[in-house]
C-alpha positions in Angstrom: 3.4 108.2 -26.0 -0.1 108.6 -25.0 -0.9 104.9 -25.3 2.0 103.8 -23.2 1.0 106.1 -20.3 -2.6 104.7 -20.4 -1.3 101.1 -20.5 1.1 101.7 -17.5 -1.8 103.3 -15.6 -3.9 100.1 -16.2 -1.0 97.9 -15.2 -0.4 99.9 -12.0 -4.1 99.7 -11.1 -4.2 95.9 -11.7 -1.0 95.5 -9.6 -2.5 97.6 -6.8 -5.7 95.5 -6.8 -3.6 92.3 -6.8 -1.5 93.6 -3.9 -4.6 94.5 -1.9 -6.1 91.0 -2.5 -2.9 89.2 -1.5 -2.5 91.4 1.7 -6.2 90.8 2.6 -5.8 87.0 2.1 -2.7 87.0 4.4 -4.3 89.1 7.1 -7.5 86.9 6.9 -5.5 83.7 7.3 -3.7 85.0 10.4 -6.9 86.4 12.0 -8.9 83.2 11.2 -6.2 81.0 12.8 -6.2 83.1 16.0 -10.0 83.2 16.1 -10.3 79.4 15.5 -7.8 78.7 18.3 -9.8 80.9 20.8 -13.1 79.3 19.7 -11.7 75.8 20.2 -10.3 76.8 23.7 -13.6 78.3 24.8 -15.7 75.4 23.5 -13.6 73.0 25.7 -14.6 74.9 28.8 -18.2 75.8 27.6 -21.2 74.1 29.1 -19.3 72.2 31.9 -21.2 73.9 34.8 -22.6 71.2 37.1 -20.5 68.5 35.4 -17.5 68.9 37.7 -18.4 69.8 41.3 -17.2 69.9 44.9 -19.7 68.0 47.0 -20.5 70.2 50.0 -21.9 67.1 51.9 -18.4 65.5 52.0 -16.4 68.7 52.5 -15.5 69.6 56.0 -12.5 70.4 58.2 -11.3 69.8 61.7 -8.0 70.9 63.4 -5.7 68.8 61.3 -7.6 67.4 58.2 -9.8 68.6 55.4 -12.1 66.2 53.7 -13.4 67.1 50.2 -15.1 65.3 47.4 -14.9 66.0 43.7 -17.6 64.5 41.3 -17.3 64.4 37.6 -20.3 63.9 35.3 -20.5 62.9 31.7 -17.4 64.7 30.6 -13.8 63.9 29.8 -11.4 65.7 32.2 -7.6 65.5 31.9 -6.7 67.2 35.1 -8.2 69.3 37.9 -6.3 72.1 39.5 -7.2 72.2 43.3 -6.6 75.3 45.4 -7.0 75.2 49.2 -6.7 78.5 51.0 -6.7 79.7 54.6 -6.4 83.3 55.7 -2.7 83.6 54.9 -1.7 80.8 52.6 -2.8 78.8 49.5 -1.8 75.3 48.6 -2.3 74.3 45.0 -1.9 70.9 43.3 -3.1 69.0 40.2 -5.1 65.8 40.2 -4.8 63.8 37.0 -4.6 60.1 36.0 -1.2 59.7 37.6 -0.9 59.0 41.3 -0.1 62.2 43.2 2.6 61.1 45.5 2.5 63.9 48.1 2.4 63.6 51.9 -0.3 66.3 52.3 -3.0 64.6 50.2 -4.5 61.1 50.2 -7.5 59.3 49.1 -10.3 58.7 51.7 -9.9 55.0 51.1 -6.2 54.8 51.9 -5.7 51.9 49.5 -6.8 54.0 46.5 -4.4 56.1 44.4 -4.7 59.9 44.6 -6.0 60.4 41.1 -8.8 62.3 39.3 -12.2 60.6 39.5 -13.3 58.7 36.5 -16.1 60.0 34.2 -19.5 59.8 35.9 -18.0 59.1 39.4 -16.6 60.9 42.4 -13.8 60.6 44.9 -13.2 61.8 48.5 -9.8 63.2 49.4 -8.1 64.0 52.7 -5.8 67.1 52.9 -3.5 66.8 55.8 -3.3 70.4 57.2 -0.1 69.8 59.1 1.0 73.3 60.0 -1.2 74.8 57.2 -3.9 76.2 59.4 -7.7 75.9 59.0 -8.8 76.1 55.4 -11.4 78.6 54.5 -11.8 78.1 50.8 -11.4 75.3 48.3 -11.6 75.8 44.5 -11.3 73.6 41.5 -10.5 74.4 37.8 -10.5 71.6 35.2 -8.2 71.1 32.3 -10.2 69.8 29.3 -8.7 69.0 25.9 -5.4 70.7 26.9 -7.2 73.9 27.9 -7.0 75.2 31.5 -10.5 76.4 32.3 -11.5 79.0 34.9 -12.6 78.0 38.4 -15.7 75.9 37.9 -16.7 75.3 41.6 -15.7 76.5 45.0 -16.7 76.3 48.6 -16.1 79.6 50.4 -17.0 78.6 54.0 -15.8 75.1 54.9 -17.9 73.7 57.7 -16.4 71.9 60.7 -16.6 68.1 60.7 -19.1 66.6 63.1 -17.2 63.3 63.3 -13.8 62.5 64.6 -12.3 59.8 62.4 -11.7 60.0 58.7 
């Protein structure tokens, strides 16, 4: 009898160690997967400062139009979320590789499509304010590798345009 109790104690100990190892492996797999996803997401939006900008020189507003320019450096951007705000409202839209067919936004060069600028280039857009009011703030947030990044650039005080036609 004594030998059987000792053997069953050893078996129970081995089973407990095996159970702890299996549980640890499962937990590690789940945690590692979550951490890897978050790292990949943060790497997409890391180090993009000054690679996607609103050009203050081409951003201004008059009573009925807002002109703004977005420049993209040496980085692949899938989409840019643009948010234009006045004291009461916010208008948000997405620029991507497909023509944005909305009445309120057009390319500065009316023949161009309303799409995101290519890599290492820029584009000027005209926002028709028709009933929107005078914009105070414009913000942009890129989407890179399927990950929506935070606001990367903004202009808080949009200056008045010195020229009449655009």
